[in-house]
C-alpha positions, -999 to +999 in steps of 0.1 A: -144-212+125-140-175+115-133-168+078-121-132+085-088-123+069-063-101+088-048-071+070-018-066+092-003-075+125-003-044+147+014-058+177+028-092+187+045-105+218+043-126+249+025-115+281+019-133+314-017-136+327-023-118+360-052-119+385-072-088+393-098-067+377-091-055+341-103-020+352-070-014+369-035-013+354-018-047+350+018-051+359+046-047+334+045-076+309+011-087+323-025-088+311-058-093+329-093-105+319-127-104+336-133-140+327-106-162+312-131-186+297-151-160+278-136-125+284-156-094+277-129-070+290-091-073+290-063-050+301-029-053+285+004-036+296+021-017+268+054-034+278+054-071+270+070-099+291+103-096+271+105-059+279+096-046+244+074-015+241+042-023+222+026+010+227+023+021+191+009-012+180-017-014+207-027+022+202-034+014+166-061-012+174-095-001+163-131-015+168-135-045+145-099-057+148-089-090+163-069-100+193-055-136+192-045-153+224-023-184+217-010-210+241+026-222+239+018-259+243-007-266+214-015-247+182-052-254+188-050-238+223-061-204+212-089-179+213-096-149+191-115-118+203-132-091+182-125-056+196-155-035+204-137-005+219-102+006+230-092+029+259-056+041+261-049+046+298-012+055+294+011+026+299-017+001+294-049-004+273-083-016+281-103-034+254-139-044+254-141-076+234-163-105+222-151-140+217-150-147+180-134-182+179-118-208+201-095-236+191-104-272+196-079-276+224-086-242+241-080-242+278-087-210+298-054-199+313-050-193+350-027-168+366+010-165+358+008-183+324+025-170+294+005-165+262+013-150+228-010-121+220-014-107+185-034-076+175-046-081+140-059-053+118-092-062+100-096-030+081-101-038+044-080-019+018-096+013+006-112+009-028-101+035-053-126+060-065-131+072-101-113+104-090-081+085-087-064+092-120-045+059-123-077+038-122-086+047-158-053+032-170-053+002-147-062-034-156-093-050-139-089-047-102-099-071-074-121-058-058-144-052-075-136-076-103-128-112-091-096-124-106-083-089-114-050-075-102-052-073-063-061-038-053-034-035-027-008-044-053-021-018-078-023+008-052+013+001-041+025+006-077+005+038-081+019+052-048+055+044-059+055+054-096+025+073-107+037+107-097+070+101-116+058+084-148+022+074-152+029+053-182+055+033-163+030+028-135+003+015-159+028-008-176+038-023-143+002-029-134-006-046-167+025-067-165+016-077-129-019-085-141-006-106-170+015-126-145-017-139-129-031-151-162-025-185-178-001-181-208-017-183-242-003-199-274+017-175-295+003-163-328+024-158-359-005-143-380-041-133-377-065-136-406-097-115-407-109-130-440-102-098-459-066-095-449-039-112-429-016-096-403+018-113-395+037-109-363+075-113-361+084-125-336+050-143-328+030-126-301+010-142-273-027-144-277-057-144-254-061-123-223-024-127-215-013-114-249-038-085-247-024-075-212+012-077-224+004-057-255-012-030-233+019-030-211+041-026-241+021+003-254+025+021-221+062+014-220+065+029-255+052+062-241+073+062-209+085+097-202+063+113-228+044+133-202+075+150-188+077+187-193+106+199-215+133+217-197+130+255-199+161+272-212+166+309-208+177+323-242+202+351-247+185+385-248+180+399-283+199+430-292+174+456-302+197+487-303+226+493-326+261+492-311+281+525-309+299+535-340+335+524-344+361+550-333+367+576-360+336+568-380+317+599-389+287+587-409+267+558-421+237+541-405+252+544-370+245+581-371+207+576-374+204+544-352+196+545-314+228+540-295+237+517-266+264+526-241+297+509-246+303+481-222 
């Protein structure tokens, strides 16, 4: 049995089998194969048997993805195919495939039999690189660290929050990581021999407590990286106002004058 894990369902629907070479267009809601027992080439209409347009999903299939063919009578009446190549022929797609797995009750279908077809993406999530700024503030990630915060979950948090508030993003990651760890007994005090530190209220210990402490530290800094609002100050008056009416002397006489408003 295959141990591959699907990343996402690209397309799912019911199609009816149809006789004929898979090098020609199948009818609407139909699909063809060169050999129903061990197909190497299939052709699938972009419109399924229920009339739904599956063009976008089928067009997203890439080499290495899976196509699952499932019978309607038995959960073990299935076959899974690994995609080698995809050709978009406009209204239908042609896929070169290789049988990856067959169920214990698999029976090759004949013509005019309805089957559930699912296109499954097998593309693994992209691992972050050191250039991604959020990685430096993140908890251990899986991959590459087994048992760390799932990479896809950390990436989703970074995509949603990092640009707005990096410390909030880091806090959410550490809290999510802590939720995967077993709770640790709370500590009311810690003694190092030379001194004792008390906590009120008591704080969790172990890896769970360390993760929550890191999250709390980031939460204390939320919003600290925001730029202060720029305020335009009133212009400074560098010239003296005109002398009051009827005034004949004083410092106004020697000061540079500004026109009256």
